C-alpha positions in Angstrom: 111.5 -183.4 150.5 109.8 -181.9 147.5 106.7 -181.1 149.5 108.9 -179.4 152.0 110.6 -177.3 149.2 107.0 -176.4 148.0 106.0 -175.3 151.4 109.0 -173.1 151.9 108.5 -171.5 148.5 104.8 -170.8 149.1 105.7 -169.3 152.7 108.4 -167.1 151.1 105.9 -166.0 148.5 103.2 -165.2 151.0 105.8 -163.1 153.1 106.8 -161.2 149.9 103.2 -160.6 149.1 102.4 -159.3 152.4 105.6 -157.1 152.4 104.5 -155.6 149.2 101.1 -155.0 150.5 102.5 -153.4 153.4 105.0 -151.1 151.1 101.8 -150.3 149.1 99.8 -149.2 152.2 102.9 -147.2 153.3 102.8 -145.1 149.9 99.1 -144.6 150.1 99.2 -143.7 153.6 102.0 -141.1 152.8 100.0 -139.8 149.9 96.9 -139.4 152.1 98.9 -137.6 154.8 100.4 -135.2 152.1 96.9 -134.6 150.6 95.4 -134.0 154.1 98.2 -131.4 154.8 97.8 -129.7 151.5 93.9 -129.6 152.1 94.4 -128.1 155.4 96.7 -125.5 154.0 94.3 -124.4 151.4 91.4 -124.4 153.6 93.1 -122.1 156.2 94.3 -119.8 153.5 91.0 -119.8 151.6 89.0 -119.3 154.9 91.1 -116.5 155.9 91.5 -114.8 152.4 88.0 -114.9 150.9 86.8 -111.9 153.0 89.4 -109.8 151.2 87.5 -110.0 147.9 84.5 -108.2 149.6 84.3 -104.7 150.9 82.1 -102.8 153.2 80.8 -99.4 151.8 78.6 -96.6 152.9 76.4 -94.1 151.0 76.9 -90.6 152.2 74.9 -87.5 151.0 77.7 -84.9 150.9 77.1 -81.3 150.1 79.9 -79.8 147.9 79.8 -76.1 149.5 81.5 -73.9 146.7 83.3 -72.0 149.5 85.0 -75.1 150.8 85.7 -76.7 147.3 86.2 -73.7 144.9 86.3 -70.2 146.9 87.2 -68.2 143.7 84.9 -70.1 141.4 87.3 -70.3 138.5 87.4 -74.2 138.4 91.3 -74.3 138.7 92.3 -78.0 138.9 94.8 -77.2 141.3 92.5 -75.5 143.8 89.8 -78.3 143.3 92.6 -80.8 144.0 93.7 -79.1 147.3 90.2 -78.6 148.7 89.5 -79.9 152.1 87.2 -82.7 151.3 87.6 -84.3 154.5 85.7 -81.4 156.1 82.8 -82.1 154.0 82.8 -86.0 154.4 83.1 -85.2 158.3 80.1 -82.8 158.1 78.0 -85.4 156.1 78.8 -87.9 159.1 77.9 -85.3 161.7 74.8 -84.4 160.1 73.5 -88.1 160.3 73.9 -88.0 164.1 72.9 -84.7 165.7 73.1 -86.2 169.2 76.9 -86.7 168.8 78.1 -83.3 170.5 81.2 -84.1 172.4 84.7 -83.8 170.8 85.7 -87.3 171.8 82.3 -88.8 170.4 82.8 -86.9 167.3 86.2 -88.3 166.7 85.0 -91.8 167.5 82.1 -91.4 164.9 84.2 -90.1 162.0 86.6 -93.2 162.6 83.9 -95.1 160.9 84.8 -93.6 157.6 88.0 -94.7 155.8 90.5 -92.0 154.5 89.4 -93.2 151.1 86.3 -91.2 151.4 88.3 -88.0 150.9 89.7 -89.5 147.6 86.5 -90.6 146.1 85.1 -87.0 147.0 88.0 -85.5 145.0 87.7 -87.9 142.1 84.1 -87.0 141.6 84.8 -83.4 141.8 87.7 -83.5 139.4 85.8 -85.6 137.0 82.9 -83.2 136.8 83.3 -79.7 138.4 79.8 -79.0 137.5 78.9 -81.0 140.9 80.0 -78.1 142.9 77.2 -76.6 145.0 75.1 -79.7 144.7 74.2 -82.5 147.3 75.3 -85.9 145.9 75.6 -89.4 146.9 79.1 -90.8 147.4 79.9 -94.3 148.1 82.8 -94.5 150.3 84.7 -97.3 152.1 84.4 -97.8 155.9 87.6 -98.2 158.0 89.1 -101.6 158.4 87.9 -102.2 162.0 84.2 -101.8 161.0 84.5 -103.8 157.5 85.5 -106.6 160.0 82.5 -105.8 162.1 80.1 -106.1 159.1 81.7 -109.4 158.2 81.2 -110.9 161.6 84.9 -110.9 162.6 84.5 -108.8 165.7 83.0 -110.3 168.8 80.6 -107.8 170.0 79.9 -109.8 173.3 83.4 -109.4 174.4 84.5 -106.9 176.8 85.0 -103.4 175.4 88.6 -103.1 176.2 89.4 -106.3 174.3 88.6 -104.9 171.0 89.3 -101.9 168.9 85.9 -100.3 168.7 83.7 -99.1 171.5 79.9 -100.0 172.3 79.0 -96.6 171.0 80.6 -97.0 167.5 79.1 -100.4 167.3 75.6 -98.6 168.1 76.2 -96.0 165.5 77.4 -98.5 162.8 74.1 -100.5 163.7 72.0 -97.4 163.1 73.8 -96.9 159.6 72.9 -100.3 158.7 69.2 -100.1 159.7 69.1 -96.8 157.3 70.4 -99.1 154.4 73.6 -97.1 154.1 75.8 -99.9 154.7 76.4 -102.4 151.7 78.8 -105.1 150.9 80.4 -105.2 147.4 83.2 -106.9 145.3 86.5 -105.4 146.4 87.7 -103.8 143.3 90.5 -101.9 145.2 92.3 -105.2 145.9 93.2 -105.2 142.3 93.1 -101.6 141.4 95.2 -100.0 144.4 98.9 -100.3 145.3 99.9 -100.8 148.9 98.5 -98.5 151.6 98.6 -98.1 155.1 94.9 -98.6 155.6 94.1 -102.2 155.0 90.5 -101.2 153.4 92.7 -99.3 150.7 95.4 -101.7 150.2 95.9 -103.5 146.8 98.3 -105.5 144.8 98.4 -103.8 141.6 101.7 -102.1 142.4 103.3 -105.5 143.3 101.7 -107.3 140.2 103.2 -104.8 137.9 106.5 -105.0 139.7 106.5 -108.7 139.4 105.7 -108.5 135.8 108.7 -106.1 135.0 111.0 -108.2 137.0 109.9 -111.5 135.5 110.1 -110.1 131.9 113.7 -108.9 132.5 114.6 -112.3 134.0 113.1 -114.2 131.1 114.7 -111.9 128.6 118.1 -112.6 130.1 118.1 -116.2 131.5 116.3 -117.9 128.5 118.7 -116.9 125.7 121.8 -117.1 128.0 120.7 -120.4 129.6 120.1 -122.1 126.1 123.3 -120.7 124.6 125.2 -122.1 127.6 123.6 -125.4 127.4 124.1 -125.7 123.7 127.7 -124.9 123.9 128.2 -127.2 126.8 126.4 -130.1 125.0 127.2 -129.7 121.4 130.6 -127.7 121.2 132.5 -128.0 124.5 135.6 -130.6 124.7 135.4 -133.1 127.4 138.4 -132.0 129.8 138.8 -130.8 133.3 137.5 -127.3 132.6 134.2 -128.1 131.4 133.9 -130.6 134.0 134.5 -127.9 136.5 131.8 -125.9 134.7 129.4 -128.4 135.2 130.1 -128.9 138.8 129.9 -125.4 139.5 126.5 -125.2 137.6 125.1 -128.1 139.5 126.2 -126.4 142.8 124.9 -123.3 142.0 121.5 -124.8 141.4 121.6 -125.8 145.3 122.8 -122.4 146.6 120.5 -120.7 149.1 118.8 -118.0 147.1 119.7 -115.4 149.7 123.2 -115.7 148.5 122.3 -114.4 145.2 120.7 -111.4 146.9 124.0 -110.7 148.7 125.7 -111.0 145.4 123.3 -108.6 143.8 123.7 -106.1 146.7 127.5 -106.2 146.5 127.8 -106.1 142.7 124.8 -104.4 141.2 124.2 -101.7 143.9 127.3 -101.2 145.8 129.8 -101.4 142.4 127.5 -100.5 139.6 125.4 -98.1 141.5 122.1 -99.2 140.0 119.0 -98.1 141.4 117.7 -99.7 144.7 114.3 -101.5 144.8 114.0 -101.4 140.9 112.8 -104.4 138.9 115.9 -104.4 136.6 118.1 -105.2 139.7 115.5 -107.8 140.9 115.5 -109.1 137.3 119.3 -109.4 137.2 119.6 -111.2 140.7 116.8 -113.6 139.8 118.4 -114.2 136.4 121.6 -115.5 138.3 119.4 -117.7 140.5 117.4 -119.4 137.5 120.3 -119.9 135.2 121.4 -123.0 136.7 117.7 -124.5 136.5 117.4 -123.5 133.0 120.8 -124.6 131.8 120.4 -127.9 133.6 116.9 -128.5 132.1 118.2 -127.3 128.5 121.1 -129.9 128.6 118.8 -132.7 129.5 116.5 -131.7 126.7 119.4 -131.9 124.4 120.6 -135.2 125.4 117.2 -136.5 124.9 117.3 -136.0 121.2 118.5 -139.2 119.4 121.9 -139.1 117.8 120.3 -140.4 114.7 118.7 -136.9 114.4 122.3 -135.4 114.4 123.9 -138.0 112.0 121.1 -137.7 109.5 121.2 -134.0 109.3 125.2 -134.1 108.9 124.8 -137.1 106.5 122.6 -134.8 104.0 125.3 -132.0 104.0 124.1 -129.8 106.8 126.8 -127.8 108.8 126.9 -128.3 112.5 125.3 -124.8 113.2 122.3 -125.7 110.8 122.0 -129.2 112.4 121.7 -127.7 115.9 119.4 -124.9 114.8 117.1 -126.5 112.4 117.0 -130.0 113.9 118.1 -130.4 117.5 116.8 -127.2 119.0 113.2 -127.6 117.7 113.2 -131.1 119.2 114.7 -130.1 122.4 112.5 -126.9 122.8 109.7 -128.5 124.8 112.1 -129.5 127.6 113.8 -126.2 127.4 110.3 -124.3 127.7 109.5 -126.5 130.6 112.6 -126.0 132.5 112.4 -122.2 131.9 108.9 -122.0 133.1 109.5 -123.8 136.1 112.5 -121.6 136.7 110.2 -118.4 136.3 107.8 -119.9 138.5 110.4 -120.4 141.4 111.6 -116.7 140.6 108.0 -115.4 141.0 107.9 -117.1 144.5 111.4 -115.9 145.8 111.4 -113.2 148.4 114.7 -113.4 150.1 117.1 -112.1 147.5 114.7 -109.4 146.6 114.8 -108.2 150.4 118.5 -107.9 150.1 118.5 -105.4 147.2 115.8 -103.2 148.9 112.5 -104.3 147.4 111.1 -104.4 150.8 110.3 -100.6 150.8 106.8 -99.3 151.0 105.6 -98.4 147.5 102.2 -96.7 147.3 102.4 -96.1 143.6 102.3 -98.3 140.5 105.8 -98.6 139.1 106.1 -96.6 135.7 108.8 -98.8 134.3 111.8 -101.3 135.2 114.0 -98.4 136.7 111.2 -97.1 139.1 111.1 -98.2 142.7 108.7 -101.2 143.2 107.9 -104.3 145.0 106.8 -107.9 144.1 104.1 -110.1 145.2 106.1 -112.4 147.6 107.4 -109.3 149.3 104.0 -107.5 149.4 102.9 -110.7 151.2 105.8 -110.5 153.7 105.0 -106.7 154.4 101.2 -107.4 155.1 101.9 -110.6 157.2 104.4 -108.3 159.3 101.7 -105.6 159.8 100.1 -105.1 163.1 96.5 -104.3 161.6 94.4 -107.4 161.9 92.7 -106.7 158.7 95.7 -107.3 156.7 95.5 -110.8 157.6 92.7 -111.1 155.1 94.6 -109.3 152.5 97.8 -111.5 153.2 95.8 -114.8 152.6 94.3 -113.1 149.4 97.5 -112.3 147.9 98.7 -115.6 148.6 95.7 -117.2 146.8 96.3 -114.9 143.8 100.1 -115.7 143.8 99.2 -119.5 143.8 96.9 -118.9 140.8 99.8 -117.2 139.1 102.1 -120.3 139.8 99.3 -122.6 138.8 98.7 -120.9 135.5 102.5 -120.7 134.8 102.9 -124.6 135.5 99.8 -125.3 133.4 101.5 -123.1 130.6 104.5 -125.2 130.8 102.4 -128.5 130.5 100.7 -126.9 127.4 103.7 -125.7 125.7 105.3 -129.1 126.1 102.4 -131.0 124.6 102.1 -128.2 121.8 105.8 -128.7 120.7 106.5 -132.2 121.6 107.5 -134.5 118.7 107.8 -138.2 118.8 110.2 -140.2 116.9 
């Protein structure tokens, strides 16, 4: 009988060990699948976006004819700014190909040069008017189609009607490459320009500045309000049906879809208070409403983690309740509060839906000059580029996602560093 019981116990243990091993394998498999999907996502984004960090440029010899740039010769900045620099760029291109004579071919040849060439020529003249009358070298961007051609992303062997550039244009571009006039450089315009209809000129500076204004307003409002609400609910509020209802509503608001907060901002901040549409101040207010539940919940959890003995010891030596909270409880709870706040800010940085509802989807070509100026933010900029028909915007979209992910990683790393810096053990 004893031997049978022993065999039964051993068989049961073997089954449990096998079940535990299977459970571990299931968990390991789930982790490997998640890592594979994450790796696929990163490889796809990085593979599509790395090309956006390089730009194809062309060096042109441009003659700044005085009769075209400054006919009166008085160096008036308004006259210099309004000069027809496009004509000078076009003439420099046509001088390189004297065999191009028909109107259609000339138009196709000039399509190689980006509209940014005009801005670069104007910038050089405005910075140094003494260049007028000289023949100078100007490095200008090529249009997006030829940028893709230089990066090997245009199939030259495909039928001509299946691509945006013709065989003649490819031949002309090859001649420019053979002359050493085409170069590949770091795409600084991606970081120094705002949005543009031309992919080769589009940048993220306006969106980054708009995101900074929006996040600063969100942080300035949500952190003190969230911490104050958490302190009141945890330290002062009586336990009754009213505070229970507030807690339930805070937990429910944390699960509300973000677009609902956008509808609230549209109805209240824009329609009732008449605040400016597509402004960071409105975006900051909307994101404040969205992140407050997260910050309040995290702050309350941090306050609960402080041992009661800390409170009792402070009160025991004669501290008032306010002194006990300010000088003892809050410093100990601050790491958790900061972590919750940064996580909430990271969530706000990646939000698009509520900002679309308040008009931040508009095309903004300038860097916002303040929190009341029209602007956009990084997620909305990604949305706009992803919705564009231009193929070259695919690179810009992936590059902007990479930069946004870098910001999020930096913010989450900052949360870990701050928690380690201010964390106290007892």
